[in-house]
Structure formats: structure tokens, C-alpha cells
N, C-alpha and C positions, 0 to 999 in steps of 0.2 A: 568829351573824352570818355572812353569806357574803361572800366576796371577789369582787366583780364589777369588770370594767374600768370606769374612769371616763371622763368626757368627754375628747375629744382636747384636749391642752393645748399651746398655742403657746409655746415657750420660745425665748429668744435662742439663736443658733447655738452660743455658747460655754458654754451651761449644759445639761447632760444629767443626768437623774436615773437612778440614784443618783449623787450627787456623789462623785467619786473622789479629789479632792485638796483640800487646804485653800484653795488659790487659787480653786478652783471654789466653795467654800463662801463665800468672801469676795465673789465676783462675784454669787452668788445673793442674799446679804444686801443688796448694793447694789441689785440688781434689785427685791427686795421692798420696799425703802424708797422707791423712785421712785414718786411719785403717778401718773404716766402709765401705770404698769404695773398699776394696780388691777384692770382687767378680767382680765388674765392671772393675777393673784394669786387672784382669785375662782375662776377655772377650775382652778387648782392645788388650792385648798381643796376644790372639788367633787369632783375626782378622788381626793384623799386621803380624803374622807369615805366613799367607797365601799369602802375597805379594811376588811375584817372581821377577826374573831378571836373566840375563845371568851369572853374577858372583857376588861375595860378594859386590863389589863396587856398582853395579847397584841395588842390593837388598837394600842396605843401602840408596841410593839416592831415591829409590821408597818409602821406609818406611818414610823417612823424608819428602818426597813430600806429603804423605798422612797426616802427622801430621801438617805440616806448609805450609802456602801459600808462594808464591815467595817473597812477600813483607816482611813477617815476617822472612823468612829464611835469608834474607839479613841483618837482625839485630841480628843474632846469629852467634857465632863462638866458637870453642873449648875452648879457653882460656878467652874469654871475652875482648880481646884487642880492641882498637879503639872505646871505648864506646859501645861495643856490649854486649849482654847477653852471659854468659859462659855456653855452653852446658855441659861441663864437670862437672858442679855443679848442673845441673838440674835433677829432678826426672825422666823426660822423657828419659834420657839417659839409664836408666835401661830397659825401654820398648824396646828400640832398641836392646840392648844386649841380652835380654831374648828372643825376637822374633827371633833373629838369631840362638841362641843356643838351645832354648827350655827349658832352666833351669831357675828356679826361686829361 
């Protein structure tokens, strides 16, 4: 798989990828849940779907690397254990799954 630039994504001024602070993660989660932002959400998915890698694991890591800075990624895990944010409960989780499968 090749990594090619995705379509231009219009993001709110206060949200820039990769997200560099947990406050930005929270703002992004609110943005993703807002129904009026569905077209922008679709553009984000289309952009993430263009991210490549040698296998599913590498694609996943590459997409997560596009979404979150290293500092933020160290504060998130699947279950939210050890006082971290639970990715399993986040709206951004759907971006990852949809970008992988192409289904919405």
C-alpha cells in the first residue's frame, strides 16, 4: 500500500492534526459527534483512508500517528486503564475502523 495525500480537509480553527493535547482530543471528539459536521467527518475519513502501510498493523499505526502526537498517544489506551483515555469509547475509533474498511 502506498501513502498518498488525501483530499483537503476543512477543520475547525482550534483542531489541527495531529492532536497535540488532551484538550484538543476532547474538542475533536465533540466535533465528531456533532451531526452538522458529518460532511467534514467524511472528508477526514477519506483522507485517513489514503494512508498506507505494509500490513493492517502498520496502517493502523500510521493512521493513529496522523491523528495523535506521540505525547497524546501515550495518554490513550484501548480500555482507559492507568488513568488514560479509553480509545474504545472515543468517536475517533470509528474513523479508524471506517478508514480501514471503507464502510460508514
